[in-house]
N, C-alpha and C positions, 0 to 999 in steps of 0.2 A: 446431573442434567447435561444433555448434549446441546450444542449451539451450532448455528449456521454462519453467523457473523464472525469474522476472524479477528484475532488480537495480534497487533504488532507491538512488540515490547522492545524499547531501546535498551541496549546493553551498555554498562559503564562499570565503574569501580565496584559498585555494590552487587553486580550481577554477571560479570563476565567469566566466572570460574565454571569449569565443567560441571561441578556438583550443582551449582545454582541454575545453570541453563537446563539441566535435566529436570530440576524441580519446576522451572517455569513451563517446560513442555507438559509435564504432568498436570500443572495447574490450568492449562488451557491456551498457552501461547502457540500461535501458528507461524509467526514470522518474527525475525529479529532485525533490529535497525542498528547499523554501525554509523555513528554520527561523526563525519569527517571534519566537523568544525573543531574537534578536539582529538588529541592522540596522534601518535606516529603510525607509520605503516607497520612497523614491527608489533606495536601494541594491537592494532586491528587484526593482523594476521594470527596472532595468538588467540584472540577472541574467535575468529572465524574457524580456526582449527578445533577449538572447543565446541563450537556449534556442530560441526560435522561429526565429531566424535560422539556428541550427545545424540545425534540422529541415528548413528549406528547402534549405540547402546540401547536406545529406546525403540529402534525399528520403526521410526516415524519420519516422514518428510516434513521439513519446515523450510520456509523461504528466508533468504537473506537480502535485505535492502540496504544499499550503500547510499547514505544521504550526503550529497555533494554540497559543500559549504557555500559556494557561490560568492558574489561580490558584495559582502556586507559593508555598507557605508558606515564609517565610524569617525568620530572626532580624533584628533591626534593626541599626543601626550600633553598633559597639563602640568604646570609647575606645582599646583596644589588643587584640590577640589574647589569648584566654584559654588558658592552659596547664592544661587540666583533668586532674585525677587521680581515680582511683577513690575513691569516698565523698565527693567534693566535692558541694556543693549548688548547684543552679541555680534561682533564683526568677524566675518569669515575671510581669512587670507587664502590666496591661491597657492602661495608657496608653503612648503612644509615647515611648520614652526612648532615650538613648545608653547602651548597656550598660556596666557598670562592675564592678570587683572590690570587693565589700563588705567582705570579710575574707579571711583566709588560705584558708578552705575554702568561702566563699560568693560567688556571682556573681549579678548581676541583669541580665536581658535583657527585651526585648519582642519580639513577633512581629507581622507585618503583617496577620494575621487574628485579632485578640484575642478575637472571639466564640467561637473554638474552645476557649478555656481554660475556659469554662463547661460544656463537654460532657465534660471529662476526668474519669476516676474514679481512685481510689487503686489502685495496682498495675498500671495501664496503662503503656505505654512511650512515651517520646518519643525519636526518633532525631534527632541533630543532625549538621550537616555531611554531609547526603546519606547518612546511615546509618553513618558511621564512628565516631560517639560515641553510646553507648547510655545512656539514663537512665530509671530507674523512678520513677513518681510516688509520693510518700510523703505528700503533703498536697494538698488542693484548696481549703481555706478557711483563712484569708481569701484566701490566694494559692496558686497552684499551685507546689509545690516538687517537684523531681525530684533523685534521687541518682544521680550518675555511676557507671557500672559498669565502665568501661574508660578508659584514658588517651587523650587526644587534644587537638589544638589547634583551637579554634573562633575564626573570624574573622568580620568583618562580612558580612551579607547571605547567609549560607550557608543551604542548604535544610534544612527541618524536616519530619519524617514522623511520623504518628501511626498505627502499625500495628494498634492495638486500638480506635481511637476512630472511630465514624461521625461525621465532621465536618459532613457535609451542608451544604456551602457552594455558592454559585452558581459553576459551573465556567466560565461565560462572563463574563469581566470586561468593563469598559468598553473597555479596550484591545482585547480580542478582538473586540468588536462592530465597532470601526473596522477592524480587520485583516480580518475576514470580508467587510465591505463592499468593501474593496480587492480581495479575491479574486474577488468577484462581478463587480466592474467590469472586472477584467482577465481574467476567464474562466479561472481555474485549473480543473483537472479534478477534483482531490480536496482535501477539507478534513479534516485530522486533528485531532480534538477531544481535548484533554488532560484527564487526571484525571477521566474520566467515572465517575460513581457509579451511575447507573441510566438507564432509558429516558427519563426526563424531561429529562435533560441533552441527549440527542441530539435530542429533539423541539424543545427551545429553539433548538438550533443550526440545525435544519431550517427553523424559522420565519424565521431571519435570512437565509436564502438567497432568500426570496421566490419568484419564479417561475423563478429560475435552477435548472437541472437538474444542478448539481454533485453529486458523490458524497461522502458523509460516512463517514469512518473513525473508529471509536471506539478510542481508545488505552486498552488495559487495563493499568493500572498501580497500581490500588488494590485492597485486599482486598475492599471491598464491591462493586466492579465484578465481581469473580470470582463472588461470591454471586448477583449479579443478571444474570448473563451472558445468559440466555435472553431476557429482556425487552430487553436492550441490542441483541442481534442482531436482534430484530424491528424495531428502530427505526434500524438502521444499514445502510450499503451495503458495509461491510467492517470488519475488525478489525486492530488492530496489537498484537502481543504486545510491550509496551514493558517490557523486562526490567530496565531500570535502577531506576526507582522501585518496580516490582513486587517486585524482589528485596529491597527494604527493607520493603515493606508485608506481605509474607508470609514465613514461614520459608524460608531459602535453599534447603533441600532439597526444598521444594515447587515451586520454579520449573520444573524440567523436566517434571513431571507436569502442571502447569497449562498449560504451553506446548502439550503434546500434546493436552490436553483442548480448549483453545481452537481449535487447528487442526482437530481432528476435527469440532467443532461447525460451524465456518465452512465446511469442505468439504461437510458434509451439507446445509447450507442454500444452497450454491452462491454464497457471497460471498467475495471475495478476502481473504486473510489475510497480513499482513506480520509476519515475525519480525525484531526489531530489537534494537539495543544491543550494542556491543562485540564484533561478530562477527569482525572482523579488527583489533582495536584496536592490537595491537603494530605493525601496518604503518603507523601514524601516523608512526613514526620509523624502522622497520626495513624492509629490502627484502623479507624473507620472513615469512610467517605462522608461528605456532607450530603444532605438531601438534594441540594442544587446539583451537585456533581452526578449523583445517581440519576437524576432526571435528565441531565445533559447526555449521558451515555445512552439512556433509554431512547431519548429523542433522536439521536444519531442512528440508532438501530432502526427505528420506525421510519425515519426518512429514507432508508435504503442503503446505508453505508455497507460496503463489502467488508471494511476493516475499520476498527477503532484503535487508536494509537496511544501508547504510554510513553512519556518522555522522562523527565526527572524522576517520576514515581518509581520506575523500574531501574533507572540508570544509577541513581545515587540515593534512593530512598532507603529507609531503615528496614523495610521488609518487602522486597520485590515479589516474593512468592504470594504473600497475602494480597498485594495489589492486583496481580493477574487473576487470582482466584475470585476476588471481589468483582472484577470486571466480567469474568466468565459467568458468575451467578446473575449479575444484572442482565446480561445479554440473554441468557437462557430463559429467565423469567419473562423478559419483555417479548421475546419471540413467540410466546404463547398467544399474543394478540396481534401478531404480524399479519398485514394485509397481503395475502398471496394473490388476490384477484387483480392487483395492479398490472399483472402481465397482460391482461386483456386490452390494455391501452397501447401496447406496443405494435408497431408494424414490423414486417419481416425485414431483416438486414440484407438478405440476398435470396436467391432462388432455392438454396438448400436449407435456409433457416426454418422452413415449414417442418422439416424432419425433427429438429430440436424442440420446436414448439409442441409438436404432436407427442413426442416422447414424454415430455414433462406433464402434459395434460393427461395422457393415458396412464402414467404412473400414479398420479394423484387420484384419478377417477377409480382406478382399480385398488387403491390402497396398498400399492406395492411396498415391499420392504426396502427396495433400493433400485436405483438406475445404475447399470454397469456400462460405463462409457469408455471405449477404447479410442484414443485419439493420437494422431501423429504430431500435429502442430499445437494442439490445445484449443484450437478454434471451436470445435463442436462442443467441447465441455464448457467453454466460456459462454457460448450462446445458450446452453441449457441453464447455466447459473443465472443468466439475464432474466429468465422466466420465473425465477424464484419459486421452484416447486416445494411442496411440503415434503416430498420424498427425498431422502439423502442421495447425493450423486457420488458414487464410488468410481474413481477414474483411474485408468491404466494407460501407460504410454510405452513408446518403444525406446525411450532413453531417459536417463535420470534428470537431465537438465530441464526437459519439458515437464516432467513430473513435479519438480520443485517449484517451477514457475506457476503452477496451478494452486499453490497454497494460498494465494491472494484472493481466490474466487469464493464468493458467498455460497455456502451449502455444499462445497466440493470437498471430498475426502480423498486425497491422493493415496493410492494403495501400493502400486508397484509397477515394474516394467516387465514386458514380455516380448519375445521375438517370434513366436509362432505365426505361421502364415495361413494355416488352415483354420476355418471358422470354428469347427468343433473343438479343436485343441485350444484355441484362444479362449473360448467360453469355459472350458474345463480349467484352464490355468487361472482365470479370473475367479471362479468359484472356489478353487483351492486356496487362493491367496486370502479370500474373505474368511474361509474356514480357519486358516492359520491365525488370523487376527481376531478370531472368536466373535465375528459379527455376522456370520452366515446363519440364516434361518432356513434349514433344509426343508421345512414344511411351508415355507413362505412363497412369495411370488416376486420375481424380478423382471425388469425390462432391460434387455441388453442391446447395445448399438455398436455395430462394427462397420467398417468400410471396405469396399473393393474398388480398385486393387489395394491390397494392404500396403500401408506405409506412404500413401499419397495424401498430402495435406488437403483437407476439404472434401474427402471422398466418403465421409460417413453417409451411408445410404441404405442400411439394413436395420430393421427393428425386429427384435425377437422377444416374445413373452415366454418366460421360464417358469413353469409350474413346478410343484414338488416332484412330480414324476420325471420331468425333464431335468431337474436339478440332479436327481439320483442317477439318471442316465449319463449325463455329462461328467459327473463326478467319477463314474466308473467307465469312462468312454473307451479306454484302451482294452479293458477286460471285455466290454460288450462287443467290441470289434472282433476280438479273438474268438469269442463265443459264436458270433455270427459266421465267421469264416469256417469254424469247425462244423457248425450245423449245415452250411452250404456244401462242405466237402462230404459230409455223411450222406446228404441228399443225393449228390451226384454219384456217389458210390452205389447207392441202392438202385438208381436209375440204370447204371451200367450193368448191374446184375440182372 
């Protein structure tokens, strides 16, 4: 079964070998995530080299997303784990200390971003151990004190969340700057920026890319990011619905509606959106997904996600190949009831968008076998994907980097690169590439789009319908031209006689 929604698989100890990456590509993975919260640059470079070798071996383009770790707030080291009970008091020191038990009901800790403590107000909440322990602030001076509201065990270096406090910290750390420089040097396709709060955070990240044209994904996992979503979209190339921390930052019952809102806004703007976190988590250890997980993936597909993501399931799970195959099958089956008519709710993005809208409607109305999209910047293909056609979009670019960046787009199959400047030769090359990939139906019908002048971003301005007769003509274009020349030469000779 073929699918249009893409799969982003996180690579880790269970899946970063060349052999396994090839298996994941065969199973349906379209992109791979390098999680920079773990591992050295040398480790990630080895994984990246394996991805690129797998691409060559499989003759298939896949995308690479570098997930930047960001400023994760954590408690400091503790002398021993704290067995916290309801009504216990946790005192937060501004100085870095080793946490300790002060008395039967009082504990003292520090956090790695102590400036946040000056922004907290009474009755706001602090969540410890990634949301499993809830504490209400009862004092802020001279020190922040919080009262525990549920039992739990806190250990060293566990995550801390502030769901009511605008913490306004720099989301790009010194480590992140070094990691982004690594991504630029090694030409990854996408950079996912963690704990984004507003557009300024994305502008800062963009500045670090310099002249490199990598795409920026804003991870939406904070309550203030949800409030500032429109300005974040303006500054981003895509969104990730990062439901792990988001589920701590906002009330749990708001997560599904926020997910749908974020996907709808990304679809309307024509930027890819990733739905992430715990999609098939039980398959980290189990052979089969739960019914709830299957429904979660299906719901993300029907909502309009361009990409669904696997984390621990593919990084450290017992059978990464089975997880990707399972997700592929869920997507393919769900897409049989996909609502393609949602495109009629969109307004045009610009004066050229009418061409992409026309192409997708024309292809669907004619029952075409495919749309052949030649793009310089990727913009025209991205706009076609936005209209969610039933017809597959086979895309061709002038350079490999642009081709790989299109792996994130719904319904888009990156095919190859070409340099030809003449329209007839470009069409011939596209058809021959499809034939080589064994997806060309010579008796079928295709809609081709190209632009003049060639190589100018945003210049897609020509639509051509290719019938079986024209496919045959273009496939033999060189021979047909020579034949025409010979016939013309023979005609001229007769006229001279």
